[in-house]
C-alpha positions in Angstrom: 115.7 -2.2 281.9 119.1 -1.2 283.2 120.1 2.4 283.6 123.9 3.1 283.8 125.4 6.5 284.6 128.5 7.5 282.7 128.5 11.3 283.3 126.6 13.2 286.0 128.1 16.7 286.1 126.7 19.8 284.4 128.2 22.7 282.6 131.8 21.6 282.4 133.9 18.5 283.5 135.0 18.6 287.1 137.8 16.2 287.8 139.0 15.6 291.4 141.6 18.2 292.4 144.8 17.1 294.2 143.8 19.3 297.1 140.4 17.4 297.3 142.1 14.0 297.3 144.6 15.1 300.0 141.6 16.3 302.1 139.9 12.9 301.8 143.1 11.1 302.7 143.6 13.3 305.7 140.0 12.8 306.9 140.4 9.0 306.5 143.6 9.0 308.5 141.9 11.0 311.3 139.3 8.2 311.7 141.9 5.4 311.5 143.1 3.5 314.7 145.9 0.9 314.9 143.2 -1.8 315.5 141.5 -0.9 312.2 144.4 -2.2 310.2 145.5 -5.1 312.6 144.0 -7.7 310.3 142.8 -7.8 306.6 139.3 -8.4 307.8 139.3 -5.3 310.1 140.9 -3.2 307.3 138.0 -4.2 304.9 135.5 -3.4 307.6 137.0 0.0 308.2 136.9 0.9 304.5 133.3 -0.4 304.2 132.3 1.8 307.1 133.6 5.0 305.5 131.0 7.5 304.2 130.6 7.5 300.4 131.9 11.0 300.0 135.2 9.8 301.4 135.6 6.4 300.0 134.7 7.0 296.4 133.7 9.9 294.2 130.5 11.2 292.5 132.5 11.7 289.3 133.4 14.6 287.1 132.2 13.8 283.5 129.3 15.7 281.9 126.0 14.1 281.1 125.7 10.7 279.6 123.2 7.9 280.6 122.6 4.6 278.9 119.6 2.3 279.0 119.9 -1.4 278.0 117.3 -4.1 277.7 117.2 -7.9 277.7 114.9 -8.0 274.7 117.2 -6.1 272.3 120.9 -5.6 271.8 120.6 -1.9 270.9 122.0 0.5 273.5 119.9 3.7 274.2 122.1 6.7 275.2 120.9 10.0 276.5 123.3 12.9 275.8 126.9 12.8 274.6 128.8 14.6 277.3 132.3 13.6 278.3 131.0 10.5 279.9 130.3 9.1 276.4 134.1 8.5 276.1 134.1 6.0 278.9 130.9 4.4 277.7 132.5 3.8 274.3 135.6 2.2 275.8 133.6 -0.2 278.0 130.8 -1.1 275.6 133.0 -1.5 272.6 134.4 -4.7 274.2 130.8 -6.0 274.3 130.6 -5.6 270.6 127.4 -3.6 270.5 126.5 -2.8 266.9 123.8 -0.2 267.2 123.7 2.9 269.4 120.7 5.1 269.6 121.7 8.5 271.0 119.1 11.0 272.0 120.0 14.6 272.7 118.3 16.8 275.3 119.8 19.9 273.7 123.1 21.0 272.1 124.9 22.9 274.8 128.5 21.9 274.7 128.5 19.8 278.0 126.0 17.5 276.2 128.0 17.1 273.0 131.7 17.2 274.0 132.2 13.4 274.3 131.1 12.6 270.8 134.5 13.2 269.1 136.1 10.7 271.6 133.4 8.0 271.2 135.5 5.1 269.9 132.6 3.0 268.4 131.9 6.0 266.1 135.0 5.2 264.2 134.1 1.5 263.6 132.5 0.8 260.2 130.7 -2.2 261.7 128.7 0.1 264.0 125.4 1.9 263.4 124.7 5.1 265.3 121.2 6.7 265.1 121.1 10.3 266.4 117.7 11.7 267.6 116.4 15.1 268.5 113.3 17.2 268.0 115.5 20.1 267.0 115.8 20.8 263.3 119.6 21.5 263.5 120.6 18.1 264.8 123.0 17.2 262.0 124.5 20.7 261.7 125.0 20.9 265.4 126.9 17.6 265.6 129.0 18.3 262.6 129.7 21.9 263.7 131.7 21.0 266.8 134.0 18.7 264.8 135.2 21.3 262.4 138.3 23.5 262.4 139.3 25.3 264.5 137.3 23.5 267.2 138.5 19.9 266.5 141.0 18.4 264.1 138.9 15.4 263.1 135.8 16.0 261.1 132.6 13.9 261.7 132.9 12.5 258.2 136.0 10.6 259.4 133.9 8.7 261.9 133.5 5.4 260.0 130.3 4.2 261.7 127.1 4.4 259.7 125.3 7.5 261.0 121.6 8.3 260.6 120.0 11.5 261.8 116.4 11.5 262.9 114.3 14.7 263.5 111.7 13.6 266.0 108.1 14.3 265.3 106.5 11.6 267.4 107.2 8.5 269.5 110.0 6.2 268.6 109.2 2.4 268.7 111.5 -0.6 268.3 111.7 -4.0 269.8 108.9 -3.5 272.3 110.4 -0.2 273.5 108.6 3.1 273.2 110.4 6.5 273.6 108.4 9.7 273.9 109.7 13.3 274.5 108.6 16.6 275.9 110.0 20.1 275.8 111.2 21.4 279.2 112.0 24.9 280.5 115.6 25.7 279.7 117.3 28.6 277.7 117.3 27.6 274.1 115.0 24.6 274.9 115.8 21.2 276.3 113.9 18.0 275.9 113.2 15.2 278.3 112.7 11.6 277.2 110.4 8.8 278.6 111.3 5.2 278.0 108.6 2.6 278.3 109.1 -1.2 278.2 106.1 -3.4 279.2 104.9 -2.0 282.5 108.2 -0.1 283.4 108.9 3.6 282.7 112.0 5.7 283.0 112.3 9.5 282.5 115.6 11.4 281.7 115.0 15.1 282.4 118.3 17.0 282.7 118.6 20.8 282.2 115.2 21.9 283.3 114.0 24.7 285.5 110.8 23.4 287.1 107.9 25.8 287.0 104.2 25.8 288.2 103.2 24.5 284.8 105.1 21.2 285.4 103.0 20.5 288.5 99.6 21.1 286.8 97.4 18.0 286.4 96.9 18.5 282.6 96.2 15.6 280.4 99.7 15.9 278.8 101.5 16.1 282.1 99.5 13.2 283.6 100.2 11.0 280.6 104.0 11.7 280.7 104.9 12.0 284.3 102.3 10.3 286.5 103.5 7.1 288.2 106.8 6.8 286.5 109.1 4.2 288.0 112.2 6.4 288.0 113.1 9.9 286.9 116.7 11.3 286.5 116.0 15.0 287.2 118.1 18.2 287.1 118.6 19.2 290.7 121.7 21.4 290.4 121.0 24.0 293.0 120.0 24.5 296.6 116.8 26.5 296.9 118.7 29.7 297.7 120.9 29.3 294.6 117.9 28.5 292.4 116.3 31.8 293.5 119.5 33.7 292.9 120.0 32.1 289.5 116.4 32.3 288.3 116.0 31.7 284.6 119.3 29.9 284.3 117.5 26.7 283.4 118.2 24.5 286.4 116.2 23.3 289.5 116.7 23.1 293.2 116.8 19.6 294.9 113.8 20.4 297.1 111.7 21.3 294.0 112.8 18.0 292.4 111.5 16.2 295.5 108.2 18.1 295.4 107.9 17.3 291.7 108.4 13.5 292.2 105.9 13.6 295.1 103.4 15.5 292.9 103.5 12.8 290.2 103.8 9.7 292.4 107.2 8.9 290.9 108.8 6.0 292.8 112.5 6.8 292.4 114.2 10.2 292.1 117.8 10.4 291.0 119.4 13.8 291.6 121.4 14.8 288.5 123.4 17.4 286.6 125.6 18.3 289.6 127.2 21.7 289.8 130.8 21.6 288.8 131.8 23.6 291.9 130.3 21.1 294.4 132.7 18.6 295.9 131.6 15.1 297.0 130.9 16.1 300.5 128.5 18.9 299.5 126.7 16.6 297.1 126.2 13.9 299.7 125.0 16.7 302.1 122.4 17.6 299.4 121.3 14.0 299.2 121.0 13.9 303.0 119.0 17.2 302.9 116.7 15.9 300.2 115.9 12.8 302.3 115.4 15.0 305.4 113.1 17.2 303.4 110.9 14.3 302.5 110.6 13.4 306.2 109.9 16.9 307.3 107.2 17.3 304.6 105.8 13.8 305.4 106.4 12.7 301.8 106.1 8.9 301.5 107.0 6.4 298.8 110.0 8.0 297.1 113.4 6.6 297.0 116.0 9.3 296.5 119.4 8.6 295.0 122.4 10.7 294.1 123.6 10.1 290.5 127.2 8.8 290.5 129.4 7.7 287.7 129.4 3.9 287.4 126.0 3.5 289.2 123.5 1.2 287.6 119.8 0.9 288.4 117.8 -2.2 287.6 114.2 -1.2 286.9 
């Protein structure tokens, strides 16, 4: 099971600003000495030693995560944010013929990549859309109508099938279940199971005491998962200030993963106002928090565009 991140921001795309790029270049030059560029080997060593927030970027596209398997050729996709455009450009070259796209909810940052998804215009491609919400087809068609977009969804030549979820989805040895989370207008997380491996995609959720309770439903869904991609948009102070906005603090995400014995936590749905330096500071703070609270056995990762996890 391979998990690939195509879009990791929340709310609205957040491309690198020229001022941010200049700031990175300036910070790199301040660290540079003549000896660091005296040979190609030393230059590469210098670049490799730079912190990730300087030499790279978290990315600015809105939510889109894919899951691929060795056992089947179908590509599982969670949400159709602006990252879906890049997924379509890359994966089209691999001639994938069936995409299964699951929606957490229909806020615009989770839909806006669909009109730019190039495989959707290929008659040889099948796309299955899934959601527990009854307005699935209407919501997807609605954003591709005048005056919002000049190309209607009917112009997408791929064979499209809409599935209202009422229970687990099973195909090719894969099982996908879902659960409603705490978010204005509702949002749904998804759990993918293959053999003994399990992966949870849980964007746009404001964790509450109910999510930590050892109920039969919670235990069955969360307990012992190998990896969870979890909304951690805020610091704790911001989460308190923005109570009921539908997003979580990174420290609560750590507590949640520890509570359920989840092996890997991926911090996700980054605030569009956060630059790379702040996001990596949040990652560092999350790891420091586990040490301070004596939390063992959790690997914490920051979601970045282009990152791939092999579960």
